[in-house]
N, C-alpha and C positions, 0 to 999 in steps of 0.2 A: 504494500500500500504506500502511495506517495505521501510524504510529510505535507502537512497543511501549508507550511511556508513555501514549499516548492510548487504546490498546486496554485497558490495565490500568484506566484510569479509567472507561471506557464499557463496562460489563458488560452481559450479556444480561438482567440483572434491572433495568435502568434503568427508573424510573417517572417519567413526566412528568405533573404535576398542572396541569390547565387548567380554565378556566370554560367552560360549555357554549356561550357566545356566540362563542368562537373555535375551536370544534371543526371546523366545516365552513365554507369549504373549507381554511382556513389550516393547521391542525395535523392534521386527519384525512386530507387529500389532498396539498396542496402540500409540507408538511414531510416526509412520508414519501417523496414522489417525489425531493425534493432529497437525502435521505439515501441512497436507492438510487443516485442519479446520482454521488455522490462515493465510492461503493464499499461502503456498508454492506449486508451480506447480510440476508435475512429474519430470521435468528436474532438480529440486533442491533437490530431495530426496537424503539423504546421502547414500553412499555406505557402507554396513556393512561388516566389516572383523571380523569374529567370530573365536576366538581361543579356543583350548581345554584346558585340565587341565594337570598339572604336578602331577602325582600320586607317591606314595611311596609304594612299595611292592604290587602294584595293587589296592591300596585304595586311595581315594581322601584325599589330605592333608587338615586338619582342626584343628582349635584351640581346639575344644572339644575332638578330638582324640589324641591330643598331639603329632602329627607327622609332625609339621611344620619344614621345614628346613630354617634356617636363612641365607639369601644370604650374609650378611656381614661377617658371620663366614666363609663361603665358599671363599669369596674374600681374607680374611686374610690367609686362609690355602692354597689356590691354585693360587690366583691372579685374578684380574678382567678380564684379557684377557681370561684366561682358562674358567671362568664361562660364560662370554658373548658368547664365541665361542660355548661352549657346548649347552647352551640354544637356540642358533640360528641355530644349526646344527643337533641336535638330536631329533627334534620334527617336524612333518609334519604339516603345517598350517591347522587348523581346526580339528586336531585329538589330542587324548591324548598321553602322553608319560610317561614312568616310570623313575623317577630320580634314577641315580646310580652314586655314587662317583667313583666307579671303571671305569665306562664308561666315565666319565668326564676326568679322567686321561688318559685313552686309546685314546680318540679323540684328546686331547691336544698334547700328546706326538707323536702320529702318524702323524697328519695333520700339526701341527704347529712346534713342536720342530724338528722332524725328516725330515720333508719335506721343508716347507717354510724357517724356521730358518736355517736349514743345508745348503740349497741352497744359501741363502744370505751369510752365513759365508764362505763357500768353494769358492764361486765365487769371493768375494772381496779379499780373501787370495791369490787366483791364479792371480788376476789382479796385486796385489802388488808384487807377486813373478816373474811374467813373462812379465809384460809390464813396460817399463821405466817410472818412475815418476807417476805410477798409471794412465796413460793416455790412454783412450779408442781410438781405431782406427777403423773407420767405412769403410768397403769396400764392394762393390757389385760385383766386378769383378769375385769373386770366384764362383758365381752362374753359370758361363759358364762351370765350371769344372764338370767332371763326378764323382767326389768324393761322396761317400755315405753321408759323413758328410755335405758337401755343400748342398746336397739334403734335409737333415733334417733341416738345417738352413733356406733354401728357404721356406720350408713348414711352419716353425715356423712363419716367418715374413709375409708370404703372405696368409696363411690360418688359422693356429691354433689361432693366436692372435685375428683376426677378428671374427672367429667363437665363441671363448670363450666369448668375449665382447658382441657379439650379444645375445648369450644364457643367459648370466648374466643379461642383460637388460630385456629380455623377462621374465625371472624367477622373478626378483625383481618387475617388473611391475605387475606380477601376484601374488605377495606376497608369492611365493614359495622360501622363503629365504634359507631353508636348501638345496635346489637344487642349488640355485645360489652360495652358498658357496663352492660348488664342482668345480666351474670353475677355481678359482686360484689354487686349489689343482691339477687339471688336467694339468695346464700349468707347475706347479712345477715338476710333474712327467715326463712330456715331456722333460723339460730342464735337469733334472737329467739323463735321457736317452741319451740326446745329449752329455753330459759330459762324460759319460761312453764310448760312441761310439768314441768320438773324442780323448779321453785320452790326455788332454793338457799337462800332465806331461811328456808324450813321445814326443809330438810335440815340446816342448821347448828344447829338446835335439838335434833336427834335424836342420841342417844348411841351408837347401834349402829355397828359397824365398816363394815357395808355402806353405810350412809347417808354416813359420812365419805368412804368411797372413791368413792361416786357423786358427791358434791359436788366432790371434787378432780378427778375425771375430766371432769365437765361444764365446769369452769372451764379445765382444760387444753385441751379441745377447742375452746372458744370462742376462747381466746387464740391457739391455733395457726391457727384459721381467720382470725382478724384479720390475722395475719402474711401469709397468702396473699391476703386481700382487698387489703392494701396493695400487693402486687405487681401485682394486676390493675388497680388504679386508677392506678398510677404513670404510664402513658403520657399520661393526661389531667390527673391531679392529683398531680404529683410532690412538691409541697410537703406535701400531706396524707399521702401515702404515707410520706415521711420522718418525719412527725409520729407516725404509728402505730408505725413502727420504733423511734423514740426512746422512746415510752411503753412499748413492750414490752421496752425495753433490749436491742434486737437490732441488731447492727451489720452493715453491708454485708459486711465481710470474713468473717462467719460464714456467709454465704449464697452462697459461690462465689468469694470472693477478689477481687472487683472492686467499684469504687465506683459501681455502677449496678445497677438492678433487672434481673433476668433471669427469664424465664418458667420456665427450667429449675429455679429454686429454689422454684417453687410446687408442691412435692410434699409430701405429708403427713409430719409427724413430725420436722421440723427442730428445733423447740424441745426441748431436752433435759430430762430429769427433773431437778428441782432448780433450774431456771432462775428467776432472780429478775427480776420485771418492775418497771417504774417506776410512777409515779403518773399519774393521768389529767389531761390538759389539754384543754380544749374545742377540738375540731378545726373544727367548722362552726357557729359561732354563728348562731342563727336570724335571718333577715331579716324585720323587721316592717314592715308597710305597703308603700307603693310609692315 
């Protein structure tokens, strides 16, 4: 009989992560036989998550071939964020992938620098320029309007956020991390589309009440979506996620009382009316050259 302390540590949700080269027969056959032999029931068999290989030029990396890429050199050259994002986004779980420095730069610049980083920077700059004292104004009255922009904002808060968070959870639970990483990018693209459609720089020049309300609503919606994007990128990019929270002047304890990111906090409307945001700081400086 297994000691209680051991049973408490070995739950039915145990996940064992291995490379594909040691799946059969070692871990896929012999290991499970040994566990059964010492008394583990079927319900306590570990779930196996089998990952593929990072190849170089179509060949497996190995010390004997002399084609090993040092991750610490890559971190020094490109940054930890760039490497983490590339490794978690450019390989499908269970399959092999071919490492490419050019592809790393392309993914980082496209997804992080040009999309998430640019959205955060332009949004916080516009809030500072167009809203008194960098203070967010939350209003729902605009949703009764027939304005195309109001429709986009309504869809963002009522559909796009919930759908993206739901898909993110599904994909992370299924260990499809590269697919899950696409959810915050999709939200970023949607928000950039809203900004282009709304043209806050034009709204700020109009004196009507509806224009001012629409401007404030656009900036609130984008800021709140940035908060949720930070939560979605936090498993892979925790430093950048904290950076977004800092720039939004949003503290962890305001999102659930714990010093960690939680998907439960990725629900719409946590930023309150009157919340004051901080100033923009570059999150993802572009990588130039190779």
